[in-house]
C-alpha positions, 0 to 999 in steps of 0.5 A, spaced: 532 210 664 534 212 657 532 209 650 537 206 645 535 208 638 535 203 633 541 206 630 545 205 636 542 198 637 543 196 629 550 199 628 554 200 635 553 195 640 558 190 637 561 193 631 563 199 636 567 193 640 569 188 635 571 192 628 577 196 627 578 203 624 583 205 619 589 207 623 591 214 623 594 219 629 587 219 632 587 211 633 587 209 640 587 202 643 581 202 648 582 199 655 575 197 656 574 192 650 576 186 648 578 186 640 575 181 636 581 178 634 583 176 642 575 174 643 575 169 637 582 166 639 580 164 646 575 159 647 574 161 655 574 169 653 568 167 648 564 163 653 565 169 657 562 173 652 556 168 651 555 169 659 555 176 659 549 176 654 545 174 660 547 180 663 547 184 657 546 192 657 547 196 664 541 200 664 541 207 667 536 210 672 534 217 672 539 219 676 544 216 672 546 210 677 546 203 674 541 199 676 541 191 675 543 189 668 539 182 666 533 180 662 528 184 667 527 192 668 532 192 674 528 190 680 531 195 685 526 200 684 520 200 681 518 193 679 513 191 673 508 190 678 507 197 679 504 198 673 498 193 674 493 192 679 498 189 684 501 195 686 503 202 685 510 205 686 510 210 692 514 215 689 512 214 682 519 213 678 515 213 672 510 208 673 504 213 674 503 215 667 502 207 665 497 206 671 493 212 668 493 210 661 498 216 659 503 212 655 505 215 648 511 214 644 514 220 647 513 218 654 514 211 655 515 211 663 519 205 665 517 201 659 522 205 654 528 201 654 525 194 652 525 195 645 532 198 644 535 193 649 532 187 646 534 188 639 541 190 642 541 183 645 539 180 639 544 183 635 550 181 640 547 174 639 547 174 632 555 176 632 556 170 637 552 165 632 556 168 626 563 167 629 563 161 634 565 157 628 572 161 628 573 159 635 577 153 637 573 148 642 570 142 642 564 140 638 560 139 644 562 145 647 560 149 641 553 146 641 552 148 648 554 155 647 551 156 640 544 153 644 545 158 649 545 164 644 539 161 641 536 161 648 538 168 649 535 171 642 529 167 643 528 170 650 529 177 647 524 176 642 518 173 647 519 179 651 518 184 645 512 179 642 509 180 649 510 187 650 509 190 642 505 184 639 508 183 632 515 185 631 521 186 626 525 179 625 532 181 624 536 176 620 542 173 623 547 177 619 545 184 623 551 185 627 556 189 623 557 196 622 555 196 615 548 194 617 544 201 616 538 205 615 539 203 607 536 196 609 529 197 609 528 190 611 530 192 618 524 195 619 518 191 616 514 187 622 513 180 621 506 177 622 505 175 630 504 168 628 511 168 624 514 172 630 512 166 635 513 161 630 520 163 629 521 164 637 519 157 638 523 154 633 529 158 636 527 154 643 527 148 640 534 149 637 536 151 644 533 145 647 537 140 642 544 141 646 543 144 652 544 140 658 539 138 663 542 141 669 548 146 670 554 145 674 554 148 681 557 154 680 551 156 675 545 152 677 539 156 674 543 162 672 544 159 665 540 156 660 538 149 660 534 144 656 528 145 661 529 153 661 528 153 653 522 148 653 519 152 659 519 158 655 517 155 649 511 153 653 509 160 656 510 162 648 505 157 646 500 159 652 500 166 649 499 164 642 493 161 644 490 166 648 485 171 646 489 177 645 494 173 640 489 167 637 494 164 633 496 158 636 492 152 639 490 151 647 492 143 645 499 145 643 500 150 649 498 144 654 503 139 650 509 144 651 508 144 658 507 137 659 513 136 656 517 140 661 512 136 667 514 129 664 522 131 664 522 129 672 527 135 673 523 139 677 518 139 683 514 144 687 518 147 693 516 146 700 517 153 702 514 158 698 517 165 702 524 162 702 524 160 694 525 168 693 531 169 697 538 166 697 537 160 701 533 157 695 538 159 690 538 151 688 531 149 689 528 144 684 522 149 683 527 154 680 528 153 672 531 159 670 533 165 674 538 171 675 543 170 680 548 175 683 555 174 684 558 174 691 561 181 692 557 184 687 553 190 689 547 189 694 540 189 690 538 193 696 531 190 695 530 191 703 531 199 703 527 200 697 521 197 699 521 197 707 517 201 711 518 208 713 518 206 720 524 201 719 528 207 715 525 204 708 523 208 702 516 205 701 517 203 694 513 198 691 506 198 695 501 192 694 494 194 692 488 192 696 486 189 689 491 184 690 489 183 697 482 182 696 484 176 691 487 172 697 482 166 699 481 165 706 485 159 709 479 154 708 479 155 700 473 160 700 474 167 697 472 173 701 466 175 698 463 168 700 458 169 706 460 162 709 468 164 708 469 167 715 472 173 713 471 179 718 472 186 715 474 188 722 480 183 722 481 183 715 488 179 715 486 173 719 486 166 717 488 168 710 492 164 704 499 163 707 502 166 701 498 173 703 503 173 709 509 171 705 507 177 700 504 183 703 506 186 710 500 189 713 498 193 719 499 188 725 504 184 721 510 181 725 517 184 721 524 184 724 523 183 731 517 188 731 510 189 729 508 194 723 504 200 725 501 203 719 495 206 723 494 213 725 494 217 729 501 215 731 503 209 728 511 208 726 510 206 719 504 211 718 505 218 716 506 220 723 512 216 723 519 218 721 521 220 713 513 220 712 514 222 705 516 214 704 509 212 708 505 207 704 500 210 700 496 204 699 496 201 707 501 196 705 508 194 704 512 189 700 514 182 703 516 178 698 523 177 696 525 181 702 531 177 706 531 179 713 538 177 714 540 183 709 540 190 713 535 196 711 540 201 713 546 203 709 546 196 705 550 199 699 556 194 700 552 188 702 552 182 697 545 181 697 544 174 693 536 174 692 535 170 685 530 173 680 526 168 678 524 168 670 521 161 670 519 156 675 515 150 675 509 153 679 508 157 672 509 151 668 504 147 672 499 153 671 500 154 664 499 147 663 492 147 667 490 153 663 491 150 657 488 144 658 482 146 661 481 151 655 483 145 650 478 139 654 475 142 660 477 141 667 480 134 667 483 130 673 490 133 670 488 140 671 486 139 678 492 135 680 497 141 677 493 146 681 493 142 687 500 141 687 501 148 688 496 150 693 498 144 697 505 145 698 507 144 705 508 152 707 501 154 704 497 148 705 491 151 701 485 146 701 484 142 694 480 145 689 473 143 690 471 138 685 466 138 679 468 145 677 465 147 670 470 150 665 468 157 666 469 156 674 476 152 673 478 158 668 476 163 674 480 159 679 486 158 675 486 166 674 486 167 681 491 162 682 496 165 678 494 172 681 496 170 688 502 165 686 505 169 681 504 176 685 510 181 683 513 176 678 512 180 672 506 176 670 500 180 671 501 185 666 501 180 661 496 176 663 490 181 664 492 183 657 492 176 653 486 174 657 483 181 654 480 183 661 485 189 662 479 193 660 476 191 666 482 190 671 486 196 669 480 201 669 478 199 677 481 204 681 488 203 685 485 201 692 488 201 698 486 201 706 486 207 711 487 204 718 485 208 724 485 207 731 479 209 734 479 208 742 480 200 743 478 199 735 482 199 729 478 201 723 479 199 716 476 203 710 478 202 703 480 208 699 483 210 692 491 210 693 492 213 686 487 217 682 486 217 675 487 209 673 485 208 666 486 203 661 484 204 653 482 198 650 484 201 643 491 201 644 494 199 651 494 192 650 501 193 647 506 198 648 508 204 644 515 204 640 519 210 643 518 215 638 526 216 637 526 209 634 521 211 629 525 217 627 531 213 627 528 209 622 527 214 617 520 213 619 520 206 616 518 202 622 511 202 623 508 204 630 504 200 635 496 200 633 493 206 636 499 210 638 
């Protein structure tokens, strides 16, 4: 993926589209852009402009093909989970250098687009906010669209904050061509506390006029009051966490409680169905990326399917994650009384394990996964062996069996990508409340709602946990409940435990048939995994951004 430098994001994105040039014989009327005069003269067209800010930049992968636009990083090939202890991307896709601690301003891997795309989106929101008063529409409609722009701008800032820490808060007027390198204020970082305060205030502004629910055409695809408040709760949770340490746990708990008290959201009964199209209207989903009917299929199935099904391997779960799933009696596998059997490692596990990970012997698409050697069709002895998992596992979460693996390119895959869901809000509340006052009854209630959804039915947490024991339980719950949803990377950093979790080898499992026995042996799936606590808690700003600022922009500490 190619980085957009700060010159581009501060001088081109909107100005190139909506400013006029002095007429001369070289002037050509573009056919792929809407002139500003038309945009500001038509309220429906302006609303389309706002809606398009949810999609924003169309990213390019390394082959130059378009990946899925949106707030995330594409989700078609390498997921953010593959730079954590959840998974590795089987064929690298610019992820291994992050796993191995080799991030540098000149070599950012799949993390290179975050800075540029975020500021471009902020700049686009600034344009909308500066000009919405010129568009003829009802006051109520204007309030809602303005609130959406505040929400999107805040979302981009929270993404910058969680990836870079303290960042530049560009002022509201930064959207036109005349904003250039002579304005040194464009490159001065605000304090981390001020960054979080600003983003939280943006979300308060957004929540003021956003609707409780959207109509049936949009459902969770556009911002609502709950989305703004849930994002604020996440932001304040980060602020209180050890890495940030600029907020209070009590404030974070209170922010999450506001969302809980809305009565708008519930835990879905069916965990696995939550992540595919059938659950797009679930009351658990607060805000998600939705895909239009007829749009290009996101191809999750071929990208992550096993080689035995003509899949490409893709984001393959690590043993590190598999070991975190409890037994279905609620005990961790290291507990001698749990019933865990190393010769049958996948028996009687937390139901979320089966909804997330494909393993040797798992039922899948009318067959059984054969990851064993010799001879297993999903092993290196099967077809397309270059796509064989290096970890001994394949991804199950998000995969819709109704979508084809072979030749999926013209199929409309409608799996939503969930940015905010109610389970996260409950986990955020439980963590903040436990840190603020200890493991009271409300902490237990929040966690047990998640564990005891009917499709999971994990036992309630045992009574009498200490604050430390509850902290460990909550962290494990986040690890398994939110697996592959872009939380783990940030969680281990904000808790300041990444020096432990990210310096553990990337483990997998080797499965061999020996006579009538199946033998499971732990192995290292990716060598050289490394986390440098002196710099890797935040990402480096791409060198091109620093250079484009005439070196006025300060690099992330340690780089």
